[in-house]
N, C-alpha and C positions, 0 to 999 in steps of 0.2 A: 548421733548414734541412736539406733533403734532400741537396743537393750540398755536399760538404765543402770547406773552404778551407785547412785546416791538417792536417798528418799526424796530430797528436794527436787530432783529431776522429774520424779513422778508427779509431785505437787505442781511444778511448773508446767508440765504437759497438760494437766487438768485445767489449770488457770489460764492456759492459752486459748481456751474456748471463750465465747462471748458472754461475759458476766456484767457488761457495762450497765449501770443503772440498777443493778440487783442489790439484794441484801445478803450480807455475808456475816458469819460468826466465827471468831477465833475462840474456841472453847477453852483454850489454855494459853493465855497471853504470853507469859514468860518474858523474854527480852523483846518481844514485838516483831520478830522476824517474819512470822506467818501473817501477822496483822499488816505489816508493810506490803506484803505480796497481795493480800486481799484488797487493800485500799487501791492498789494499782489496777487490780482486776476489775473492780466495780466502778472505778473512775469517780469523778467529782459528783456525778448525779446518783451514785449508789451510797450505801450506808454499811458501816462495819460496826459490829458489837463485839466486845471482847470480855472474857471472864478470867479472873484469877483470884486466888485467896491470899496471896502474899503481898504485904506492903512493899517489899523490895521490887517486885515486878510492877506493881501499880505505879509507884513513885517514878521508877525508871521510865516507864512508857508514857506517863503523863508529861514528863519533860521531853521525851523523844518526839512525841506527837502533839506538842503544845500548839502548833499552828495548823493542825488538821481539824476541819470543821465537820467532817462526816464520820467521826469515830466516837463511840460511847463506850466507856470502860466501866464494868461492874466488879466491885470487890466482893465476889461471892463465887461459890463453886459452880462449875458447869452443870452440876446436878439441877440447878435452877434455870436452865435454858428456857423453860416454859414461861418465863416472864416476858418473852418475846412471842408474838403471835404467829409469825411465819418468816421464812427466809429461804434463800435459794442455794446457799453454799455454807458448809460448816467444816472446819478443820479442827481435829484433836491431835495434839502432839503430846502423847502420854508420857508419864514419868515424873521427873523432878526438874526444877530450874537449874541448869548447869551453873556450877560454881557456888551453889547454895546448900542448905541443909537437905540432905537426901532423905530425911525422914518426912519432909513435907513434899508429898507427891500425890499423883492421882491414884485412885484405888478402884478395885473391881466394882464395888457396890455403887459408888457415885457415878462412875463411868457408864455402867450399864443402865442406870436410871436415866442419865442424860441421853444416851443413845436411844432409849425407848421413847423419850419425849421428842427428841429431834426427828426420829423417823416418822412420828405422828404429825409433827407440825411443819416439816419441810414441804415446800411447794412441789407440785408435780414437776418432774425433770430435774429436781434439785439433787445436789451431790454432797455426800459426806466423805471426808477424807480422814482416816484414822491411822496415825503412825504409832506403832506399838514397839517399845524397846524392852529388851530383856537384860538381866544382869543386876538389877537392883531389888531390894526387898519388896515383895509383893507383886513383882512384875509378872511372874508366871501365873499367879492367881488372876491378875487383871486380864492378861491375854486370854486365858481360858474362858473367863466371863464374857469378854468381847466376842470371841469366836462362837461360843454357845449362843449368844444373843443373835449374832449375824446369821448363823445357820438356821435360826428359827424364823427368820423373816420370810414371809410369803413370796414365793418366786413370781407370782402373778402381779405383785405390787412393787417388788424391788429387784434390781440386778445387783449382785454382790461379787466383787472381784478381790482376790488376795494376791498380792505381789510380794515375793520373797527374793532376797539376794542369796540364792541357793548355795553358792560355793564360797561365801565369805565366812571368815572366822570372827571371833570376838563379838558374838551376839548382835548381828546386824538387825536393824529394825524390819518389821513387816508392815506393809502399807495395805490397808483395806480401802476399797472404793465402793461406795453404795450410791446407787441412783434410784430415785423414786420414779416409777413409771407413770405415764399419763393416766 
C-alpha cells in the first residue's frame, strides 16, 4: 500500500533505503524494537547506539541483544546524544515504555535539547525519525516543543516532513522525518 496505516510502516519505508555500514542511533531504546530494525538496516559493518534511562529497558535489551557485537547501549537520556560525534540515522519513539510507569517518559525539554544536538551532529543526507504520541501526561507540551523546533530549522539545511494518520481516532502518533541536506 502507498498510504501507511501504522507508524512503523513509515519507519520501515525509510529504513528500506541503503544504510549498510552506517551509524544509527535509537534515542529511546525501550523494548529494542527500533534498535532491532536499525541493526538490520546498518548490517554487520554498521554500528547502532541506543539511549534509555530505565533499568528495565537496559536490562531487557542487554539480554535481548547479548550476541550482537555492533550495538552499544547508554544508560542516559537522549539529551546526551552529543557524546557521539556523528551518525547517519536517528529514531526517537517518544513517550513512555509500554507496560511500565507512565511517569517515566520523554519530555519537551530533553527532547528538544537532543534534537538540537542531533541536527547539528548528524551527517549530511542523514535522517531523523521522530514518532510523537499524544494522550499521556506531558505529551502535548512535548509535541508542541518538537514542532516549534522543527519549524525553526533552516530550510536551506533541512527538509522536514510531517506525516499524520488524519482520520484515525484515539490519539494516533505523528511521524516527523528530517533530512539534512548536503
